[in-house]
Jmol script that loads the backbone (N, CA, C; Angstrom):
load data "model"
ATOM      1  N   MET A   1      51.973  59.903  15.256  1.00  0.00           N
ATOM      2  CA  MET A   1      52.629  60.528  16.298  1.00  0.00           C
ATOM      3  C   MET A   1      53.456  59.334  17.406  1.00  0.00           C
ATOM      4  N   ASN A   2      54.623  59.337  17.494  1.00  0.00           N
ATOM      5  CA  ASN A   2      55.190  58.013  18.327  1.00  0.00           C
ATOM      6  C   ASN A   2      56.293  58.958  19.344  1.00  0.00           C
ATOM      7  N   ASP A   3      56.261  59.051  20.469  1.00  0.00           N
ATOM      8  CA  ASP A   3      57.097  59.578  21.461  1.00  0.00           C
ATOM      9  C   ASP A   3      58.471  58.797  21.177  1.00  0.00           C
ATOM     10  N   GLU A   4      58.264  57.286  21.051  1.00  0.00           N
ATOM     11  CA  GLU A   4      59.621  56.548  20.955  1.00  0.00           C
ATOM     12  C   GLU A   4      60.377  57.268  20.073  1.00  0.00           C
ATOM     13  N   ASN A   5      60.438  57.317  18.576  1.00  0.00           N
ATOM     14  CA  ASN A   5      61.512  58.375  17.922  1.00  0.00           C
ATOM     15  C   ASN A   5      61.106  59.560  17.955  1.00  0.00           C
ATOM     16  N   TRP A   6      60.675  60.654  18.816  1.00  0.00           N
ATOM     17  CA  TRP A   6      60.371  61.870  18.508  1.00  0.00           C
ATOM     18  C   TRP A   6      61.212  62.763  17.902  1.00  0.00           C
ATOM     19  N   LYS A   7      62.940  62.107  18.080  1.00  0.00           N
ATOM     20  CA  LYS A   7      64.208  62.854  18.059  1.00  0.00           C
ATOM     21  C   LYS A   7      64.074  62.924  16.358  1.00  0.00           C
ATOM     22  N   GLU A   8      63.624  61.733  16.196  1.00  0.00           N
ATOM     23  CA  GLU A   8      64.211  62.171  14.770  1.00  0.00           C
ATOM     24  C   GLU A   8      63.120  62.522  14.219  1.00  0.00           C
ATOM     25  N   GLU A   9      62.014  62.662  14.163  1.00  0.00           N
ATOM     26  CA  GLU A   9      60.324  62.631  13.358  1.00  0.00           C
ATOM     27  C   GLU A   9      61.157  64.564  13.462  1.00  0.00           C
ATOM     28  N   PHE A  10      61.393  64.872  14.530  1.00  0.00           N
ATOM     29  CA  PHE A  10      61.564  66.479  15.189  1.00  0.00           C
ATOM     30  C   PHE A  10      62.357  66.733  13.532  1.00  0.00           C
ATOM     31  N   LYS A  11      63.672  66.436  13.720  1.00  0.00           N
ATOM     32  CA  LYS A  11      64.849  66.588  12.886  1.00  0.00           C
ATOM     33  C   LYS A  11      64.438  66.661  11.750  1.00  0.00           C
ATOM     34  N   GLN A  12      63.079  65.601  11.023  1.00  0.00           N
ATOM     35  CA  GLN A  12      62.644  65.732   9.735  1.00  0.00           C
ATOM     36  C   GLN A  12      61.842  67.056   9.703  1.00  0.00           C
ATOM     37  N   LEU A  13      60.901  67.624  10.766  1.00  0.00           N
ATOM     38  CA  LEU A  13      60.023  68.096  10.338  1.00  0.00           C
ATOM     39  C   LEU A  13      60.597  69.729  10.765  1.00  0.00           C
ATOM     40  N   LYS A  14      61.806  69.745  11.407  1.00  0.00           N
ATOM     41  CA  LYS A  14      62.394  70.988  11.820  1.00  0.00           C
ATOM     42  C   LYS A  14      63.549  71.175  10.730  1.00  0.00           C
ATOM     43  N   THR A  15      63.718  71.533   9.391  1.00  0.00           N
ATOM     44  CA  THR A  15      65.172  71.683   9.037  1.00  0.00           C
ATOM     45  C   THR A  15      65.893  72.772   9.342  1.00  0.00           C
ATOM     46  N   ASN A  16      65.738  73.414   9.854  1.00  0.00           N
ATOM     47  CA  ASN A  16      66.745  74.759  10.003  1.00  0.00           C
ATOM     48  C   ASN A  16      67.299  74.349  11.949  1.00  0.00           C
ATOM     49  N   LEU A  17      67.398  73.320  12.207  1.00  0.00           N
ATOM     50  CA  LEU A  17      67.683  73.547  13.649  1.00  0.00           C
ATOM     51  C   LEU A  17      69.819  73.561  13.366  1.00  0.00           C
ATOM     52  N   LYS A  18      69.536  73.818  14.673  1.00  0.00           N
ATOM     53  CA  LYS A  18      71.137  74.395  14.906  1.00  0.00           C
ATOM     54  C   LYS A  18      72.171  73.532  14.848  1.00  0.00           C
ATOM     55  N   PRO A  19      73.318  73.284  15.281  1.00  0.00           N
ATOM     56  CA  PRO A  19      74.543  72.312  15.180  1.00  0.00           C
ATOM     57  C   PRO A  19      74.045  72.326  16.883  1.00  0.00           C
ATOM     58  N   LEU A  20      74.077  72.856  18.100  1.00  0.00           N
ATOM     59  CA  LEU A  20      73.787  72.820  19.080  1.00  0.00           C
ATOM     60  C   LEU A  20      72.528  71.856  19.348  1.00  0.00           C
ATOM     61  N   GLN A  21      71.626  72.130  18.786  1.00  0.00           N
ATOM     62  CA  GLN A  21      70.403  71.456  18.742  1.00  0.00           C
ATOM     63  C   GLN A  21      70.618  69.819  17.761  1.00  0.00           C
ATOM     64  N   ILE A  22      71.183  69.832  17.333  1.00  0.00           N
ATOM     65  CA  ILE A  22      70.987  68.412  16.843  1.00  0.00           C
ATOM     66  C   ILE A  22      72.374  67.451  17.586  1.00  0.00           C
ATOM     67  N   ARG A  23      73.021  68.065  18.303  1.00  0.00           N
ATOM     68  CA  ARG A  23      74.087  67.166  19.039  1.00  0.00           C
ATOM     69  C   ARG A  23      72.964  67.005  20.234  1.00  0.00           C
ATOM     70  N   LEU A  24      72.335  68.038  20.826  1.00  0.00           N
ATOM     71  CA  LEU A  24      71.541  67.638  22.112  1.00  0.00           C
ATOM     72  C   LEU A  24      70.874  66.816  21.928  1.00  0.00           C
ATOM     73  N   LEU A  25      69.658  66.495  20.247  1.00  0.00           N
ATOM     74  CA  LEU A  25      69.304  65.638  20.088  1.00  0.00           C
ATOM     75  C   LEU A  25      69.528  64.196  20.135  1.00  0.00           C
ATOM     76  N   GLU A  26      70.888  64.076  19.012  1.00  0.00           N
ATOM     77  CA  GLU A  26      71.320  62.653  19.304  1.00  0.00           C
ATOM     78  C   GLU A  26      72.349  62.577  20.870  1.00  0.00           C
ATOM     79  N   GLU A  27      72.701  63.431  21.175  1.00  0.00           N
ATOM     80  CA  GLU A  27      73.511  62.892  22.545  1.00  0.00           C
ATOM     81  C   GLU A  27      72.624  62.855  23.623  1.00  0.00           C
ATOM     82  N   GLY A  28      71.715  63.471  23.832  1.00  0.00           N
ATOM     83  CA  GLY A  28      70.831  63.656  25.100  1.00  0.00           C
ATOM     84  C   GLY A  28      71.722  64.970  26.113  1.00  0.00           C
ATOM     85  N   ALA A  29      71.146  65.293  27.136  1.00  0.00           N
ATOM     86  CA  ALA A  29      71.336  66.451  28.060  1.00  0.00           C
ATOM     87  C   ALA A  29      71.800  66.052  29.160  1.00  0.00           C
ATOM     88  N   LYS A  30      73.072  66.916  29.166  1.00  0.00           N
ATOM     89  CA  LYS A  30      74.222  66.957  29.969  1.00  0.00           C
ATOM     90  C   LYS A  30      74.328  68.054  31.445  1.00  0.00           C
ATOM     91  N   SER A  31      73.574  68.555  31.366  1.00  0.00           N
ATOM     92  CA  SER A  31      72.939  69.819  32.471  1.00  0.00           C
ATOM     93  C   SER A  31      71.505  70.119  32.424  1.00  0.00           C
ATOM     94  N   GLN A  32      71.295  70.898  33.529  1.00  0.00           N
ATOM     95  CA  GLN A  32      69.758  71.017  33.538  1.00  0.00           C
ATOM     96  C   GLN A  32      69.220  71.829  32.616  1.00  0.00           C
ATOM     97  N   SER A  33      70.249  72.983  31.770  1.00  0.00           N
ATOM     98  CA  SER A  33      70.035  74.266  30.896  1.00  0.00           C
ATOM     99  C   SER A  33      69.717  72.880  29.962  1.00  0.00           C
ATOM    100  N   GLN A  34      70.164  72.392  29.807  1.00  0.00           N
ATOM    101  CA  GLN A  34      69.931  71.129  28.206  1.00  0.00           C
ATOM    102  C   GLN A  34      68.775  70.835  28.321  1.00  0.00           C
ATOM    103  N   ALA A  35      68.603  70.217  29.867  1.00  0.00           N
ATOM    104  CA  ALA A  35      67.607  69.427  29.567  1.00  0.00           C
ATOM    105  C   ALA A  35      66.581  70.247  28.925  1.00  0.00           C
ATOM    106  N   LEU A  36      66.381  71.539  29.671  1.00  0.00           N
ATOM    107  CA  LEU A  36      65.234  72.716  30.086  1.00  0.00           C
ATOM    108  C   LEU A  36      65.132  72.853  28.051  1.00  0.00           C
ATOM    109  N   MET A  37      66.536  72.864  27.412  1.00  0.00           N
ATOM    110  CA  MET A  37      66.660  73.256  26.031  1.00  0.00           C
ATOM    111  C   MET A  37      65.681  71.869  25.130  1.00  0.00           C
ATOM    112  N   LEU A  38      65.830  70.412  25.744  1.00  0.00           N
ATOM    113  CA  LEU A  38      65.338  69.587  25.203  1.00  0.00           C
ATOM    114  C   LEU A  38      63.662  69.272  25.612  1.00  0.00           C
ATOM    115  N   ASN A  39      63.581  69.869  26.372  1.00  0.00           N
ATOM    116  CA  ASN A  39      62.115  69.822  26.470  1.00  0.00           C
ATOM    117  C   ASN A  39      61.225  70.819  26.174  1.00  0.00           C
ATOM    118  N   ASP A  40      62.245  72.082  25.586  1.00  0.00           N
ATOM    119  CA  ASP A  40      61.053  72.749  24.601  1.00  0.00           C
ATOM    120  C   ASP A  40      61.047  72.168  23.310  1.00  0.00           C
ATOM    121  N   MET A  41      62.332  71.519  22.983  1.00  0.00           N
ATOM    122  CA  MET A  41      62.566  70.874  21.930  1.00  0.00           C
ATOM    123  C   MET A  41      61.114  69.606  21.508  1.00  0.00           C
ATOM    124  N   TRP A  42      60.503  68.979  22.956  1.00  0.00           N
ATOM    125  CA  TRP A  42      59.762  67.780  22.639  1.00  0.00           C
ATOM    126  C   TRP A  42      58.204  68.130  22.561  1.00  0.00           C
ATOM    127  N   CYS A  43      58.389  69.830  23.295  1.00  0.00           N
ATOM    128  CA  CYS A  43      57.042  70.504  23.437  1.00  0.00           C
ATOM    129  C   CYS A  43      56.667  70.634  21.688  1.00  0.00           C
ATOM    130  N   GLU A  44      57.383  71.421  21.328  1.00  0.00           N
ATOM    131  CA  GLU A  44      57.687  71.691  19.666  1.00  0.00           C
ATOM    132  C   GLU A  44      56.848  71.142  19.028  1.00  0.00           C
ATOM    133  N   TRP A  45      57.859  69.664  19.236  1.00  0.00           N
ATOM    134  CA  TRP A  45      57.578  68.768  18.106  1.00  0.00           C
ATOM    135  C   TRP A  45      56.341  68.084  18.730  1.00  0.00           C
ATOM    136  N   LYS A  46      55.610  67.864  19.994  1.00  0.00           N
ATOM    137  CA  LYS A  46      54.755  67.464  20.261  1.00  0.00           C
ATOM    138  C   LYS A  46      53.516  68.326  19.212  1.00  0.00           C
ATOM    139  N   ASP A  47      53.694  69.957  19.040  1.00  0.00           N
ATOM    140  CA  ASP A  47      52.449  70.927  18.948  1.00  0.00           C
ATOM    141  C   ASP A  47      52.462  70.496  16.853  1.00  0.00           C
ATOM    142  N   LEU A  48      53.817  70.535  16.411  1.00  0.00           N
ATOM    143  CA  LEU A  48      54.016  70.304  15.221  1.00  0.00           C
ATOM    144  C   LEU A  48      53.347  68.703  14.824  1.00  0.00           C
ATOM    145  N   ALA A  49      53.468  67.580  15.559  1.00  0.00           N
ATOM    146  CA  ALA A  49      52.808  66.738  15.418  1.00  0.00           C
ATOM    147  C   ALA A  49      51.398  66.649  15.299  1.00  0.00           C
ATOM    148  N   SER A  50      50.930  67.417  16.156  1.00  0.00           N
ATOM    149  CA  SER A  50      49.574  67.677  16.622  1.00  0.00           C
ATOM    150  C   SER A  50      48.825  68.032  15.087  1.00  0.00           C
ATOM    151  N   LYS A  51      49.552  69.162  14.635  1.00  0.00           N
ATOM    152  CA  LYS A  51      49.129  70.207  13.415  1.00  0.00           C
ATOM    153  C   LYS A  51      49.132  69.118  12.516  1.00  0.00           C
ATOM    154  N   LYS A  52      49.884  68.145  12.506  1.00  0.00           N
ATOM    155  CA  LYS A  52      50.487  67.025  11.097  1.00  0.00           C
ATOM    156  C   LYS A  52      49.133  66.596  11.061  1.00  0.00           C
ATOM    157  N   LYS A  53      49.061  65.705  12.331  1.00  0.00           N
ATOM    158  CA  LYS A  53      47.776  64.574  12.202  1.00  0.00           C
ATOM    159  C   LYS A  53      46.663  64.946  12.099  1.00  0.00           C
ATOM    160  N   LEU A  54      46.613  66.754  12.314  1.00  0.00           N
ATOM    161  CA  LEU A  54      44.973  67.189  12.026  1.00  0.00           C
ATOM    162  C   LEU A  54      44.681  67.813  10.683  1.00  0.00           C
ATOM    163  N   ASN A  55      45.786  67.669   9.670  1.00  0.00           N
ATOM    164  CA  ASN A  55      45.999  67.991   8.740  1.00  0.00           C
ATOM    165  C   ASN A  55      46.115  66.798   7.315  1.00  0.00           C
ATOM    166  N   GLU A  56      46.247  65.285   8.448  1.00  0.00           N
ATOM    167  CA  GLU A  56      46.216  64.154   7.592  1.00  0.00           C
ATOM    168  C   GLU A  56      44.501  63.899   6.947  1.00  0.00           C
ATOM    169  N   PRO A  57      44.274  63.649   6.039  1.00  0.00           N
ATOM    170  CA  PRO A  57      43.001  62.737   5.546  1.00  0.00           C
ATOM    171  C   PRO A  57      42.775  61.716   6.524  1.00  0.00           C
ATOM    172  N   SER A  58      41.607  61.152   7.114  1.00  0.00           N
ATOM    173  CA  SER A  58      41.374  60.150   7.415  1.00  0.00           C
ATOM    174  C   SER A  58      41.715  59.087   6.943  1.00  0.00           C
ATOM    175  N   LYS A  59      41.837  58.012   7.873  1.00  0.00           N
ATOM    176  CA  LYS A  59      41.773  56.685   7.003  1.00  0.00           C
ATOM    177  C   LYS A  59      40.881  55.699   7.263  1.00  0.00           C
ATOM    178  N   ASP A  60      39.442  56.160   8.161  1.00  0.00           N
ATOM    179  CA  ASP A  60      38.608  55.543   8.520  1.00  0.00           C
ATOM    180  C   ASP A  60      37.571  56.325   7.001  1.00  0.00           C
ATOM    181  N   PRO A  61      37.568  55.347   6.245  1.00  0.00           N
ATOM    182  CA  PRO A  61      36.422  55.362   4.645  1.00  0.00           C
ATOM    183  C   PRO A  61      35.174  56.055   5.249  1.00  0.00           C
ATOM    184  N   LEU A  62      34.730  55.909   6.600  1.00  0.00           N
ATOM    185  CA  LEU A  62      33.390  56.482   6.767  1.00  0.00           C
ATOM    186  C   LEU A  62      33.237  57.430   7.748  1.00  0.00           C
ATOM    187  N   ALA A  63      34.675  57.955   7.981  1.00  0.00           N
ATOM    188  CA  ALA A  63      34.823  59.500   8.515  1.00  0.00           C
ATOM    189  C   ALA A  63      34.146  60.301   8.015  1.00  0.00           C
ATOM    190  N   ALA A  64      34.131  60.519   6.550  1.00  0.00           N
ATOM    191  CA  ALA A  64      33.603  61.751   5.452  1.00  0.00           C
ATOM    192  C   ALA A  64      32.342  61.112   4.941  1.00  0.00           C
ATOM    193  N   LYS A  65      31.909  60.329   5.566  1.00  0.00           N
ATOM    194  CA  LYS A  65      30.636  59.799   5.190  1.00  0.00           C
ATOM    195  C   LYS A  65      29.244  60.602   5.506  1.00  0.00           C
ATOM    196  N   ASP A  66      28.400  61.480   4.855  1.00  0.00           N
ATOM    197  CA  ASP A  66      27.435  62.071   5.284  1.00  0.00           C
ATOM    198  C   ASP A  66      26.246  61.207   5.708  1.00  0.00           C
ATOM    199  N   PRO A  67      26.378  61.986   7.604  1.00  0.00           N
ATOM    200  CA  PRO A  67      24.917  60.557   8.097  1.00  0.00           C
ATOM    201  C   PRO A  67      23.830  60.718   7.773  1.00  0.00           C
ATOM    202  N   TRP A  68      23.320  61.636   7.166  1.00  0.00           N
ATOM    203  CA  TRP A  68      22.111  61.371   6.332  1.00  0.00           C
ATOM    204  C   TRP A  68      21.874  60.515   5.405  1.00  0.00           C
ATOM    205  N   ASP A  69      23.044  60.639   4.963  1.00  0.00           N
ATOM    206  CA  ASP A  69      22.864  59.511   3.928  1.00  0.00           C
ATOM    207  C   ASP A  69      22.494  58.286   3.940  1.00  0.00           C
ATOM    208  N   ASP A  70      22.141  58.002   4.897  1.00  0.00           N
ATOM    209  CA  ASP A  70      21.845  56.862   5.520  1.00  0.00           C
ATOM    210  C   ASP A  70      20.325  57.113   5.648  1.00  0.00           C
ATOM    211  N   VAL A  71      19.696  57.686   6.347  1.00  0.00           N
ATOM    212  CA  VAL A  71      18.642  58.073   6.831  1.00  0.00           C
ATOM    213  C   VAL A  71      17.706  57.600   5.602  1.00  0.00           C
ATOM    214  N   LYS A  72      16.456  56.399   5.906  1.00  0.00           N
ATOM    215  CA  LYS A  72      15.650  56.449   4.389  1.00  0.00           C
ATOM    216  C   LYS A  72      14.499  57.479   5.247  1.00  0.00           C
ATOM    217  N   THR A  73      13.700  58.077   4.274  1.00  0.00           N
ATOM    218  CA  THR A  73      12.988  59.295   4.068  1.00  0.00           C
ATOM    219  C   THR A  73      11.516  58.506   3.924  1.00  0.00           C
ATOM    220  N   GLU A  74      10.978  57.638   4.623  1.00  0.00           N
ATOM    221  CA  GLU A  74       9.556  57.011   3.979  1.00  0.00           C
ATOM    222  C   GLU A  74       8.795  57.656   4.683  1.00  0.00           C
ATOM    223  N   ILE A  75       7.783  57.952   4.117  1.00  0.00           N
ATOM    224  CA  ILE A  75       6.883  58.875   4.828  1.00  0.00           C
ATOM    225  C   ILE A  75       5.674  57.627   5.283  1.00  0.00           C
ATOM    226  N   ILE A  76       4.995  57.601   6.444  1.00  0.00           N
ATOM    227  CA  ILE A  76       4.331  56.699   6.985  1.00  0.00           C
ATOM    228  C   ILE A  76       2.981  57.435   7.254  1.00  0.00           C
ATOM    229  N   SER A  77       2.017  56.385   6.635  1.00  0.00           N
ATOM    230  CA  SER A  77       0.653  57.026   6.900  1.00  0.00           C
ATOM    231  C   SER A  77      -0.099  56.926   8.318  1.00  0.00           C
ATOM    232  N   PRO A  78      -0.466  57.790   8.627  1.00  0.00           N
ATOM    233  CA  PRO A  78      -1.586  57.706   9.855  1.00  0.00           C
ATOM    234  C   PRO A  78      -2.274  56.939   9.544  1.00  0.00           C
ATOM    235  N   TYR A  79      -2.790  56.837   8.760  1.00  0.00           N
ATOM    236  CA  TYR A  79      -4.257  55.697   8.288  1.00  0.00           C
ATOM    237  C   TYR A  79      -3.818  54.541   7.483  1.00  0.00           C
ATOM    238  N   GLY A  80      -2.867  53.734   7.648  1.00  0.00           N
ATOM    239  CA  GLY A  80      -2.528  52.558   8.064  1.00  0.00           C
ATOM    240  C   GLY A  80      -2.709  52.068   6.388  1.00  0.00           C
TER     241      GLY A  80
END
end "model"
wireframe off; spacefill off
backbone 0.3
color backbone group
């Protein structure tokens, strides 16, 4: 999830954009109402990107490891 190239990523994630939305992403807002539309698309991208990130498998190999596997089960006798 990178805020710098969110417009390109949004166009890839959302394939059914209207021509006005595509032009707005490429050219930028020229009025307050267009800025609001652009902000709405950014919020939608942020939501889609967050959901995509949650569904990706972790790159950390230890993240899926069971913490109880490392626990040694030695029985300590109180009698020495």
